[in-house]
Biopython code that builds the backbone (N, CA, C, O; Angstrom):
import numpy as np
from Bio.PDB.StructureBuilder import StructureBuilder

atoms = [
    (1, "MET", "N", (-8.154, 11.115, 73.908)),
    (1, "MET", "CA", (-6.873, 10.433, 73.914)),
    (1, "MET", "C", (-7.116, 8.929, 73.833)),
    (1, "MET", "O", (-7.960, 8.404, 74.560)),
    (2, "PRO", "N", (-6.401, 8.236, 72.971)),
    (2, "PRO", "CA", (-6.575, 6.792, 72.832)),
    (2, "PRO", "C", (-6.182, 6.045, 74.105)),
    (2, "PRO", "O", (-5.416, 6.545, 74.929)),
    (3, "ASP", "N", (-6.724, 4.843, 74.244)),
    (3, "ASP", "CA", (-6.428, 3.978, 75.381)),
    (3, "ASP", "C", (-4.932, 3.665, 75.436)),
    (3, "ASP", "O", (-4.344, 3.258, 74.434)),
    (4, "GLU", "N", (-4.313, 3.856, 76.615)),
    (4, "GLU", "CA", (-2.868, 3.647, 76.766)),
    (4, "GLU", "C", (-2.461, 2.210, 76.476)),
    (4, "GLU", "O", (-1.404, 1.972, 75.893)),
    (5, "ALA", "N", (-3.295, 1.241, 76.879)),
    (5, "ALA", "CA", (-2.969, -0.173, 76.646)),
    (5, "ALA", "C", (-2.949, -0.477, 75.144)),
    (5, "ALA", "O", (-2.091, -1.219, 74.668)),
    (6, "ILE", "N", (-3.886, 0.093, 74.413)),
    (6, "ILE", "CA", (-3.933, -0.123, 72.958)),
    (6, "ILE", "C", (-2.721, 0.519, 72.297)),
    (6, "ILE", "O", (-2.102, -0.079, 71.416)),
    (7, "LEU", "N", (-2.376, 1.742, 72.720)),
    (7, "LEU", "CA", (-1.202, 2.415, 72.150)),
    (7, "LEU", "C", (0.076, 1.655, 72.471)),
    (7, "LEU", "O", (0.962, 1.538, 71.624)),
    (8, "GLY", "N", (0.174, 1.143, 73.682)),
    (8, "GLY", "CA", (1.338, 0.344, 74.055)),
    (8, "GLY", "C", (1.475, -0.879, 73.163)),
    (8, "GLY", "O", (2.573, -1.212, 72.719)),
    (9, "LYS", "N", (0.358, -1.545, 72.903)),
    (9, "LYS", "CA", (0.376, -2.726, 72.030)),
    (9, "LYS", "C", (0.789, -2.345, 70.610)),
    (9, "LYS", "O", (1.582, -3.046, 69.981)),
    (10, "LYS", "N", (0.255, -1.244, 70.111)),
    (10, "LYS", "CA", (0.613, -0.792, 68.757)),
    (10, "LYS", "C", (2.093, -0.419, 68.675)),
    (10, "LYS", "O", (2.757, -0.709, 67.679)),
    (11, "ALA", "N", (2.605, 0.225, 69.726)),
    (11, "ALA", "CA", (4.027, 0.589, 69.750)),
    (11, "ALA", "C", (4.894, -0.672, 69.776)),
    (11, "ALA", "O", (5.902, -0.738, 69.073)),
    (12, "ARG", "N", (4.513, -1.679, 70.583)),
    (12, "ARG", "CA", (5.252, -2.957, 70.612)),
    (12, "ARG", "C", (5.238, -3.618, 69.249)),
    (12, "ARG", "O", (6.263, -4.116, 68.782)),
    (13, "GLU", "N", (4.071, -3.623, 68.608)),
    (13, "GLU", "CA", (3.950, -4.224, 67.275)),
    (13, "GLU", "C", (4.844, -3.504, 66.266)),
    (13, "GLU", "O", (5.466, -4.143, 65.417)),
    (14, "ALA", "N", (4.909, -2.170, 66.357)),
    (14, "ALA", "CA", (5.756, -1.394, 65.439)),
    (14, "ALA", "C", (7.225, -1.743, 65.644)),
    (14, "ALA", "O", (7.989, -1.816, 64.681)),
    (15, "ILE", "N", (7.625, -1.960, 66.902)),
    (15, "ILE", "CA", (9.008, -2.325, 67.201)),
    (15, "ILE", "C", (9.297, -3.749, 66.740)),
    (15, "ILE", "O", (10.295, -3.995, 66.062)),
    (16, "LEU", "N", (8.425, -4.688, 67.108)),
    (16, "LEU", "CA", (8.655, -6.098, 66.767)),
    (16, "LEU", "C", (8.628, -6.357, 65.263)),
    (16, "LEU", "O", (9.331, -7.239, 64.769)),
    (17, "SER", "N", (7.821, -5.591, 64.541)),
    (17, "SER", "CA", (7.734, -5.769, 63.087)),
    (17, "SER", "C", (8.882, -5.077, 62.349)),
    (17, "SER", "O", (9.087, -5.300, 61.156)),
    (18, "GLY", "N", (9.625, -4.238, 63.068)),
    (18, "GLY", "CA", (10.728, -3.516, 62.439)),
    (18, "GLY", "C", (10.328, -2.182, 61.833)),
    (18, "GLY", "O", (11.157, -1.508, 61.221)),
    (19, "ARG", "N", (9.059, -1.788, 61.996)),
    (19, "ARG", "CA", (8.633, -0.485, 61.469)),
    (19, "ARG", "C", (9.282, 0.667, 62.214)),
    (19, "ARG", "O", (9.525, 1.726, 61.636)),
    (20, "LEU", "N", (9.567, 0.464, 63.513)),
    (20, "LEU", "CA", (10.245, 1.481, 64.325)),
    (20, "LEU", "C", (11.404, 0.828, 65.072)),
    (20, "LEU", "O", (11.269, -0.290, 65.569)),
    (21, "PRO", "N", (12.531, 1.511, 65.152)),
    (21, "PRO", "CA", (13.675, 0.954, 65.886)),
    (21, "PRO", "C", (13.542, 1.167, 67.394)),
    (21, "PRO", "O", (12.675, 1.911, 67.852)),
    (22, "THR", "N", (14.406, 0.510, 68.153)),
    (22, "THR", "CA", (14.465, 0.723, 69.598)),
    (22, "THR", "C", (15.604, 1.679, 69.962)),
    (22, "THR", "O", (15.767, 2.042, 71.127)),
    (23, "ALA", "N", (16.377, 2.078, 68.976)),
    (23, "ALA", "CA", (17.504, 2.985, 69.216)),
    (23, "ALA", "C", (17.003, 4.380, 69.562)),
    (23, "ALA", "O", (15.870, 4.750, 69.255)),
    (24, "ARG", "N", (17.869, 5.133, 70.203)),
    (24, "ARG", "CA", (17.576, 6.539, 70.467)),
    (24, "ARG", "C", (17.685, 7.297, 69.146)),
    (24, "ARG", "O", (18.626, 7.063, 68.387)),
    (25, "PRO", "N", (16.744, 8.203, 68.849)),
    (25, "PRO", "CA", (16.810, 8.943, 67.587)),
    (25, "PRO", "C", (18.086, 9.776, 67.468)),
    (25, "PRO", "O", (18.600, 10.285, 68.464)),
    (26, "SER", "N", (18.587, 9.908, 66.241)),
    (26, "SER", "CA", (19.731, 10.779, 65.980)),
    (26, "SER", "C", (19.335, 12.240, 66.170)),
    (26, "SER", "O", (20.098, 13.049, 66.698)),
    (27, "ARG", "N", (18.113, 12.554, 65.722)),
    (27, "ARG", "CA", (17.567, 13.912, 65.888)),
    (27, "ARG", "C", (16.076, 13.794, 66.112)),
    (27, "ARG", "O", (15.446, 12.820, 65.700)),
    (28, "MET", "N", (15.511, 14.805, 66.774)),
    (28, "MET", "CA", (14.083, 14.805, 67.040)),
    (28, "MET", "C", (13.569, 16.234, 66.995)),
    (28, "MET", "O", (14.219, 17.159, 67.482)),
    (29, "PHE", "N", (12.395, 16.397, 66.404)),
    (29, "PHE", "CA", (11.767, 17.706, 66.301)),
    (29, "PHE", "C", (10.314, 17.586, 66.744)),
    (29, "PHE", "O", (9.727, 16.509, 66.648)),
    (30, "ALA", "N", (9.742, 18.652, 67.216)),
    (30, "ALA", "CA", (8.312, 18.715, 67.507)),
    (30, "ALA", "C", (7.796, 20.013, 66.906)),
    (30, "ALA", "O", (8.424, 21.066, 67.018)),
    (31, "GLY", "N", (6.644, 19.914, 66.269)),
    (31, "GLY", "CA", (6.067, 21.101, 65.664)),
    (31, "GLY", "C", (4.770, 20.774, 64.960)),
    (31, "GLY", "O", (4.301, 19.638, 65.029)),
    (32, "PRO", "N", (4.181, 21.746, 64.284)),
    (32, "PRO", "CA", (2.908, 21.527, 63.591)),
    (32, "PRO", "C", (3.048, 20.500, 62.478)),
    (32, "PRO", "O", (4.011, 20.521, 61.712)),
    (33, "SER", "N", (2.088, 19.614, 62.402)),
    (33, "SER", "CA", (2.102, 18.545, 61.412)),
    (33, "SER", "C", (1.715, 19.051, 60.027)),
    (33, "SER", "O", (0.991, 20.034, 59.875)),
    (34, "ALA", "N", (2.224, 18.342, 59.030)),
    (34, "ALA", "CA", (1.826, 18.613, 57.642)),
    (34, "ALA", "C", (0.858, 17.531, 57.155)),
    (34, "ALA", "O", (0.549, 17.457, 55.965)),
    (35, "GLY", "N", (0.380, 16.690, 58.088)),
    (35, "GLY", "CA", (-0.603, 15.672, 57.737)),
    (35, "GLY", "C", (-0.024, 14.309, 57.452)),
    (35, "GLY", "O", (-0.668, 13.499, 56.785)),
    (36, "GLU", "N", (1.186, 14.026, 57.940)),
    (36, "GLU", "CA", (1.834, 12.726, 57.702)),
    (36, "GLU", "C", (1.179, 11.622, 58.529)),
    (36, "GLU", "O", (0.488, 11.893, 59.512)),
    (37, "LYS", "N", (1.403, 10.384, 58.121)),
    (37, "LYS", "CA", (0.877, 9.206, 58.804)),
    (37, "LYS", "C", (1.739, 8.876, 60.021)),
    (37, "LYS", "O", (2.966, 8.901, 59.931)),
    (38, "CYS", "N", (1.113, 8.567, 61.151)),
    (38, "CYS", "CA", (1.821, 8.220, 62.383)),
    (38, "CYS", "C", (2.395, 6.806, 62.254)),
    (38, "CYS", "O", (1.698, 5.879, 61.840)),
    (39, "ALA", "N", (3.672, 6.652, 62.611)),
    (39, "ALA", "CA", (4.355, 5.369, 62.501)),
    (39, "ALA", "C", (3.889, 4.363, 63.550)),
    (39, "ALA", "O", (4.156, 3.169, 63.410)),
    (40, "VAL", "N", (3.206, 4.809, 64.587)),
    (40, "VAL", "CA", (2.727, 3.887, 65.626)),
    (40, "VAL", "C", (1.291, 3.451, 65.341)),
    (40, "VAL", "O", (1.029, 2.258, 65.182)),
    (41, "CYS", "N", (0.365, 4.398, 65.276)),
    (41, "CYS", "CA", (-1.056, 4.033, 65.169)),
    (41, "CYS", "C", (-1.553, 3.933, 63.730)),
    (41, "CYS", "O", (-2.580, 3.304, 63.475)),
    (42, "GLY", "N", (-0.840, 4.542, 62.793)),
    (42, "GLY", "CA", (-1.248, 4.474, 61.388)),
    (42, "GLY", "C", (-2.218, 5.558, 60.961)),
    (42, "GLY", "O", (-2.496, 5.697, 59.770)),
    (43, "ASP", "N", (-2.741, 6.332, 61.906)),
    (43, "ASP", "CA", (-3.642, 7.437, 61.563)),
    (43, "ASP", "C", (-2.820, 8.653, 61.159)),
    (43, "ASP", "O", (-1.654, 8.776, 61.536)),
    (44, "SER", "N", (-3.423, 9.541, 60.402)),
    (44, "SER", "CA", (-2.733, 10.782, 60.039)),
    (44, "SER", "C", (-2.645, 11.696, 61.250)),
    (44, "SER", "O", (-3.571, 11.777, 62.057)),
    (45, "VAL", "N", (-1.512, 12.382, 61.361)),
    (45, "VAL", "CA", (-1.384, 13.433, 62.365)),
    (45, "VAL", "C", (-1.998, 14.657, 61.689)),
    (45, "VAL", "O", (-1.460, 15.159, 60.702)),
    (46, "LEU", "N", (-3.114, 15.133, 62.214)),
    (46, "LEU", "CA", (-3.859, 16.197, 61.555)),
    (46, "LEU", "C", (-3.018, 17.447, 61.349)),
    (46, "LEU", "O", (-2.195, 17.807, 62.190)),
    (47, "ARG", "N", (-3.240, 18.100, 60.213)),
    (47, "ARG", "CA", (-2.510, 19.331, 59.910)),
    (47, "ARG", "C", (-2.668, 20.327, 61.058)),
    (47, "ARG", "O", (-3.774, 20.579, 61.537)),
    (48, "GLY", "N", (-1.534, 20.885, 61.485)),
    (48, "GLY", "CA", (-1.536, 21.861, 62.560)),
    (48, "GLY", "C", (-1.400, 21.250, 63.949)),
    (48, "GLY", "O", (-0.997, 21.933, 64.891)),
    (49, "GLU", "N", (-1.738, 19.949, 64.083)),
    (49, "GLU", "CA", (-1.564, 19.264, 65.369)),
    (49, "GLU", "C", (-0.064, 19.077, 65.612)),
    (49, "GLU", "O", (0.697, 18.897, 64.662)),
    (50, "ILE", "N", (0.362, 19.119, 66.874)),
    (50, "ILE", "CA", (1.785, 18.929, 67.173)),
    (50, "ILE", "C", (2.155, 17.470, 66.923)),
    (50, "ILE", "O", (1.491, 16.547, 67.395)),
    (51, "GLU", "N", (3.229, 17.294, 66.171)),
    (51, "GLU", "CA", (3.745, 15.953, 65.909)),
    (51, "GLU", "C", (5.202, 15.890, 66.330)),
    (51, "GLU", "O", (5.884, 16.908, 66.444)),
    (52, "TYR", "N", (5.659, 14.671, 66.556)),
    (52, "TYR", "CA", (7.080, 14.421, 66.800)),
    (52, "TYR", "C", (7.641, 13.805, 65.536)),
    (52, "TYR", "O", (7.091, 12.839, 65.006)),
    (53, "GLU", "N", (8.726, 14.361, 65.059)),
    (53, "GLU", "CA", (9.435, 13.811, 63.905)),
    (53, "GLU", "C", (10.765, 13.294, 64.434)),
    (53, "GLU", "O", (11.571, 14.049, 64.978)),
    (54, "ILE", "N", (10.977, 12.000, 64.265)),
    (54, "ILE", "CA", (12.221, 11.407, 64.767)),
    (54, "ILE", "C", (13.028, 10.876, 63.593)),
    (54, "ILE", "O", (12.483, 10.270, 62.670)),
    (55, "GLU", "N", (14.339, 11.112, 63.642)),
    (55, "GLU", "CA", (15.241, 10.708, 62.562)),
    (55, "GLU", "C", (16.294, 9.746, 63.093)),
    (55, "GLU", "O", (16.781, 9.875, 64.216)),
    (56, "PHE", "N", (16.628, 8.778, 62.246)),
    (56, "PHE", "CA", (17.658, 7.801, 62.562)),
    (56, "PHE", "C", (18.626, 7.711, 61.405)),
    (56, "PHE", "O", (18.215, 7.629, 60.248)),
    (57, "ARG", "N", (19.901, 7.726, 61.711)),
    (57, "ARG", "CA", (20.915, 7.497, 60.682)),
    (57, "ARG", "C", (21.045, 5.999, 60.503)),
    (57, "ARG", "O", (21.343, 5.279, 61.456)),
    (58, "ALA", "N", (20.823, 5.527, 59.294)),
    (58, "ALA", "CA", (20.926, 4.098, 59.012)),
    (58, "ALA", "C", (22.381, 3.678, 58.885)),
    (58, "ALA", "O", (22.713, 2.512, 59.101)),
    (59, "SER", "N", (23.233, 4.602, 58.541)),
    (59, "SER", "CA", (24.664, 4.311, 58.466)),
    (59, "SER", "C", (25.414, 5.432, 59.164)),
    (59, "SER", "O", (24.975, 6.582, 59.156)),
    (60, "SER", "N", (26.525, 5.101, 59.755)),
    (60, "SER", "CA", (27.280, 6.113, 60.492)),
    (60, "SER", "C", (28.059, 7.007, 59.532)),
    (60, "SER", "O", (28.359, 6.632, 58.398)),
    (61, "ALA", "N", (28.367, 8.172, 60.014)),
    (61, "ALA", "CA", (29.164, 9.111, 59.206)),
    (61, "ALA", "C", (30.572, 8.545, 59.034)),
    (61, "ALA", "O", (31.202, 8.147, 60.014)),
    (62, "PRO", "N", (31.064, 8.506, 57.815)),
    (62, "PRO", "CA", (32.388, 7.921, 57.584)),
    (62, "PRO", "C", (33.511, 8.795, 58.122)),
    (62, "PRO", "O", (33.387, 10.017, 58.214)),
    (63, "GLU", "N", (34.599, 8.142, 58.471)),
    (63, "GLU", "CA", (35.796, 8.854, 58.907)),
    (63, "GLU", "C", (36.556, 9.296, 57.664)),
    (63, "GLU", "O", (36.748, 8.500, 56.745)),
    (64, "GLY", "N", (36.980, 10.522, 57.622)),
    (64, "GLY", "CA", (37.713, 11.015, 56.468)),
    (64, "GLY", "C", (39.016, 11.664, 56.884)),
    (64, "GLY", "O", (39.181, 12.068, 58.035)),
    (65, "LYS", "N", (39.933, 11.762, 55.951)),
    (65, "LYS", "CA", (41.218, 12.384, 56.247)),
    (65, "LYS", "C", (41.105, 13.900, 56.201)),
    (65, "LYS", "O", (41.880, 14.611, 56.839)),
    (66, "SER", "N", (40.136, 14.383, 55.443)),
    (66, "SER", "CA", (39.935, 15.821, 55.346)),
    (66, "SER", "C", (38.440, 16.102, 55.319)),
    (66, "SER", "O", (37.635, 15.195, 55.106)),
    (67, "LEU", "N", (38.077, 17.335, 55.532)),
    (67, "LEU", "CA", (36.672, 17.722, 55.466)),
    (67, "LEU", "C", (36.105, 17.432, 54.079)),
    (67, "LEU", "O", (34.978, 16.950, 53.962)),
    (68, "ARG", "N", (36.854, 17.714, 53.051)),
    (68, "ARG", "CA", (36.398, 17.477, 51.681)),
    (68, "ARG", "C", (36.133, 15.984, 51.457)),
    (68, "ARG", "O", (35.100, 15.617, 50.897)),
    (69, "ASP", "N", (37.063, 15.122, 51.894)),
    (69, "ASP", "CA", (36.901, 13.685, 51.754)),
    (69, "ASP", "C", (35.645, 13.204, 52.495)),
    (69, "ASP", "O", (34.869, 12.405, 51.972)),
    (70, "THR", "N", (35.465, 13.705, 53.713)),
    (70, "THR", "CA", (34.295, 13.315, 54.509)),
    (70, "THR", "C", (33.006, 13.734, 53.825)),
    (70, "THR", "O", (32.058, 12.952, 53.760)),
    (71, "LEU", "N", (32.956, 14.960, 53.314)),
    (71, "LEU", "CA", (31.755, 15.448, 52.642)),
    (71, "LEU", "C", (31.450, 14.646, 51.376)),
    (71, "LEU", "O", (30.286, 14.360, 51.094)),
    (72, "GLU", "N", (32.461, 14.288, 50.625)),
    (72, "GLU", "CA", (32.252, 13.478, 49.423)),
    (72, "GLU", "C", (31.726, 12.093, 49.773)),
    (72, "GLU", "O", (30.832, 11.580, 49.100)),
    (73, "ARG", "N", (32.264, 11.495, 50.805)),
    (73, "ARG", "CA", (31.820, 10.171, 51.215)),
    (73, "ARG", "C", (30.422, 10.218, 51.811)),
    (73, "ARG", "O", (29.625, 9.308, 51.585)),
    (74, "LEU", "N", (30.110, 11.270, 52.573)),
    (74, "LEU", "CA", (28.772, 11.413, 53.153)),
    (74, "LEU", "C", (27.714, 11.581, 52.077)),
    (74, "LEU", "O", (26.599, 11.074, 52.207)),
    (75, "ASN", "N", (28.059, 12.282, 51.029)),
    (75, "ASN", "CA", (27.119, 12.562, 49.960)),
    (75, "ASN", "C", (26.522, 11.281, 49.385)),
    (75, "ASN", "O", (25.347, 11.267, 49.018)),
    (76, "GLY", "N", (27.290, 10.227, 49.301)),
    (76, "GLY", "CA", (26.802, 9.003, 48.699)),
    (76, "GLY", "C", (26.412, 7.910, 49.656)),
    (76, "GLY", "O", (25.840, 6.910, 49.223)),
    (77, "SER", "N", (26.696, 8.050, 50.967)),
    (77, "SER", "CA", (26.483, 6.898, 51.834)),
    (77, "SER", "C", (25.576, 7.120, 53.041)),
    (77, "SER", "O", (25.166, 6.139, 53.660)),
    (78, "LEU", "N", (25.250, 8.331, 53.399)),
    (78, "LEU", "CA", (24.465, 8.566, 54.596)),
    (78, "LEU", "C", (22.978, 8.402, 54.289)),
    (78, "LEU", "O", (22.431, 9.095, 53.431)),
    (79, "GLU", "N", (22.332, 7.478, 55.000)),
    (79, "GLU", "CA", (20.900, 7.263, 54.833)),
    (79, "GLU", "C", (20.207, 7.656, 56.130)),
    (79, "GLU", "O", (20.628, 7.254, 57.214)),
    (80, "ILE", "N", (19.148, 8.440, 56.013)),
    (80, "ILE", "CA", (18.398, 8.885, 57.180)),
    (80, "ILE", "C", (16.961, 8.403, 57.042)),
    (80, "ILE", "O", (16.315, 8.624, 56.018)),
    (81, "ARG", "N", (16.470, 7.742, 58.087)),
    (81, "ARG", "CA", (15.068, 7.310, 58.133)),
    (81, "ARG", "C", (14.316, 8.253, 59.061)),
    (81, "ARG", "O", (14.784, 8.564, 60.156)),
    (82, "CYS", "N", (13.155, 8.702, 58.619)),
    (82, "CYS", "CA", (12.372, 9.692, 59.341)),
    (82, "CYS", "C", (10.968, 9.140, 59.621)),
    (82, "CYS", "O", (10.353, 8.528, 58.748)),
    (83, "TYR", "N", (10.472, 9.359, 60.833)),
    (83, "TYR", "CA", (9.144, 8.890, 61.232)),
    (83, "TYR", "C", (8.389, 10.045, 61.886)),
    (83, "TYR", "O", (8.986, 10.915, 62.521)),
    (84, "HIS", "N", (7.063, 10.038, 61.718)),
    (84, "HIS", "CA", (6.185, 11.050, 62.297)),
    (84, "HIS", "C", (5.270, 10.348, 63.298)),
    (84, "HIS", "O", (4.756, 9.265, 63.020)),
    (85, "LEU", "N", (5.068, 10.971, 64.472)),
    (85, "LEU", "CA", (4.251, 10.369, 65.517)),
    (85, "LEU", "C", (3.404, 11.422, 66.227)),
    (85, "LEU", "O", (3.833, 12.562, 66.409)),
    (86, "HIS", "N", (2.178, 11.019, 66.631)),
    (86, "HIS", "CA", (1.390, 11.844, 67.539)),
    (86, "HIS", "C", (2.149, 11.930, 68.860)),
    (86, "HIS", "O", (3.004, 11.091, 69.143)),
    (87, "HIS", "N", (1.841, 12.931, 69.659)),
    (87, "HIS", "CA", (2.503, 13.056, 70.965)),
    (87, "HIS", "C", (2.274, 11.803, 71.810)),
    (87, "HIS", "O", (3.228, 11.235, 72.342)),
    (88, "HIS", "N", (1.014, 11.365, 71.940)),
    (88, "HIS", "CA", (0.725, 10.200, 72.784)),
    (88, "HIS", "C", (1.327, 8.911, 72.203)),
    (88, "HIS", "O", (1.660, 7.999, 72.959)),
    (89, "CYS", "N", (1.468, 8.825, 70.893)),
    (89, "CYS", "CA", (2.109, 7.657, 70.267)),
    (89, "CYS", "C", (3.620, 7.688, 70.514)),
    (89, "CYS", "O", (4.242, 6.644, 70.710)),
    (90, "PHE", "N", (4.201, 8.879, 70.504)),
    (90, "PHE", "CA", (5.622, 9.021, 70.816)),
    (90, "PHE", "C", (5.897, 8.551, 72.240)),
    (90, "PHE", "O", (6.863, 7.828, 72.483)),
    (91, "VAL", "N", (5.047, 8.961, 73.183)),
    (91, "VAL", "CA", (5.216, 8.568, 74.579)),
    (91, "VAL", "C", (5.123, 7.045, 74.708)),
    (91, "VAL", "O", (5.924, 6.438, 75.420)),
    (92, "ALA", "N", (4.157, 6.423, 74.030)),
    (92, "ALA", "CA", (4.007, 4.966, 74.075)),
    (92, "ALA", "C", (5.231, 4.282, 73.472)),
    (92, "ALA", "O", (5.709, 3.285, 74.013)),
    (93, "TRP", "N", (5.743, 4.805, 72.360)),
    (93, "TRP", "CA", (6.941, 4.227, 71.735)),
    (93, "TRP", "C", (8.150, 4.350, 72.658)),
    (93, "TRP", "O", (8.916, 3.397, 72.801)),
    (94, "GLU", "N", (8.329, 5.513, 73.288)),
    (94, "GLU", "CA", (9.444, 5.711, 74.221)),
    (94, "GLU", "C", (9.392, 4.684, 75.347)),
    (94, "GLU", "O", (10.416, 4.102, 75.705)),
    (95, "LEU", "N", (8.212, 4.461, 75.900)),
    (95, "LEU", "CA", (8.060, 3.496, 76.989)),
    (95, "LEU", "C", (8.388, 2.079, 76.499)),
    (95, "LEU", "O", (9.125, 1.352, 77.165)),
    (96, "GLU", "N", (7.854, 1.691, 75.356)),
    (96, "GLU", "CA", (8.071, 0.341, 74.837)),
    (96, "GLU", "C", (9.518, 0.120, 74.398)),
    (96, "GLU", "O", (10.054, -0.975, 74.573)),
    (97, "ARG", "N", (10.150, 1.135, 73.837)),
    (97, "ARG", "CA", (11.547, 0.960, 73.424)),
    (97, "ARG", "C", (12.451, 0.829, 74.641)),
    (97, "ARG", "O", (13.448, 0.108, 74.600)),
    (98, "SER", "N", (12.103, 1.534, 75.740)),
    (98, "SER", "CA", (12.907, 1.394, 76.954)),
    (98, "SER", "C", (12.728, 0.000, 77.552)),
    (98, "SER", "O", (13.682, -0.562, 78.089)),
    (99, "LYS", "N", (11.538, -0.559, 77.469)),
    (99, "LYS", "CA", (11.301, -1.935, 77.926)),
    (99, "LYS", "C", (12.081, -2.925, 77.069)),
    (99, "LYS", "O", (12.669, -3.875, 77.585)),
    (100, "ALA", "N", (12.082, -2.699, 75.780)),
    (100, "ALA", "CA", (12.753, -3.617, 74.849)),
    (100, "ALA", "C", (14.258, -3.608, 75.053)),
    (100, "ALA", "O", (14.916, -4.629, 74.852)),
    (101, "LYS", "N", (14.810, -2.474, 75.448)),
    (101, "LYS", "CA", (16.257, -2.361, 75.635)),
    (101, "LYS", "C", (16.701, -2.828, 77.020)),
    (101, "LYS", "O", (17.890, -3.055, 77.239)),
    (102, "SER", "N", (15.769, -2.973, 77.950)),
    (102, "SER", "CA", (16.096, -3.400, 79.302)),
    (102, "SER", "C", (16.447, -4.889, 79.309)),
    (102, "SER", "O", (15.659, -5.695, 78.813)),
    (103, "PRO", "N", (17.614, -5.283, 79.858)),
    (103, "PRO", "CA", (18.030, -6.684, 79.823)),
    (103, "PRO", "C", (17.166, -7.602, 80.673)),
    (103, "PRO", "O", (17.104, -8.802, 80.405)),
    (104, "ASP", "N", (16.494, -7.067, 81.694)),
    (104, "ASP", "CA", (15.683, -7.932, 82.559)),
    (104, "ASP", "C", (14.220, -7.982, 82.168)),
    (104, "ASP", "O", (13.421, -8.619, 82.854)),
    (105, "ARG", "N", (13.857, -7.328, 81.089)),
    (105, "ARG", "CA", (12.467, -7.356, 80.625)),
    (105, "ARG", "C", (12.414, -7.900, 79.215)),
    (105, "ARG", "O", (13.297, -7.631, 78.400)),
    (106, "ARG", "N", (11.379, -8.663, 78.931)),
    (106, "ARG", "CA", (11.202, -9.228, 77.602)),
    (106, "ARG", "C", (10.003, -8.574, 76.954)),
    (106, "ARG", "O", (8.946, -8.462, 77.575)),
    (107, "LEU", "N", (10.151, -8.146, 75.727)),
    (107, "LEU", "CA", (9.066, -7.483, 75.004)),
    (107, "LEU", "C", (8.151, -8.538, 74.406)),
    (107, "LEU", "O", (8.608, -9.418, 73.677)),
    (108, "SER", "N", (6.862, -8.453, 74.709)),
    (108, "SER", "CA", (5.915, -9.400, 74.124)),
    (108, "SER", "C", (4.615, -8.674, 73.827)),
    (108, "SER", "O", (4.319, -7.625, 74.399)),
    (109, "ILE", "N", (3.855, -9.251, 72.928)),
    (109, "ILE", "CA", (2.577, -8.645, 72.529)),
    (109, "ILE", "C", (1.468, -9.197, 73.386)),
    (109, "ILE", "O", (0.309, -8.819, 73.216)),
]
sb = StructureBuilder()
sb.init_structure("model")
sb.init_model(0)
sb.init_chain("A")
sb.init_seg("    ")
for serial, (resi, resn, name, xyz) in enumerate(atoms, 1):
    if name == "N":
        sb.init_residue(resn, " ", resi, " ")
    sb.init_atom(name, np.array(xyz, "f"), 0.0, 1.0, " ", f" {name:<3s}", serial, name[0])
structure = sb.get_structure()
């Protein structure tokens, strides 16, 4: 397992650089990896290793007068950003994002 202090620093850097948001994910999954790159550490999550996949809606779902109207508007405007993380990188990101959102704590590298 990587050093917690190093992972914390990498998670802070990912947040400060804008590579990862501080918002709560819209959806989250955990399961066997397909070999994607981790958004925190930059290493590949090895195939078969458990990874966390977190999704964020970049734009909110539009309000529609009918289901048909809503579906038509969603088709062209909903953007979803997806990130893959090792379990220990996910934990480090969760800790750092909670620090960043806390009004009495300042996030620094």
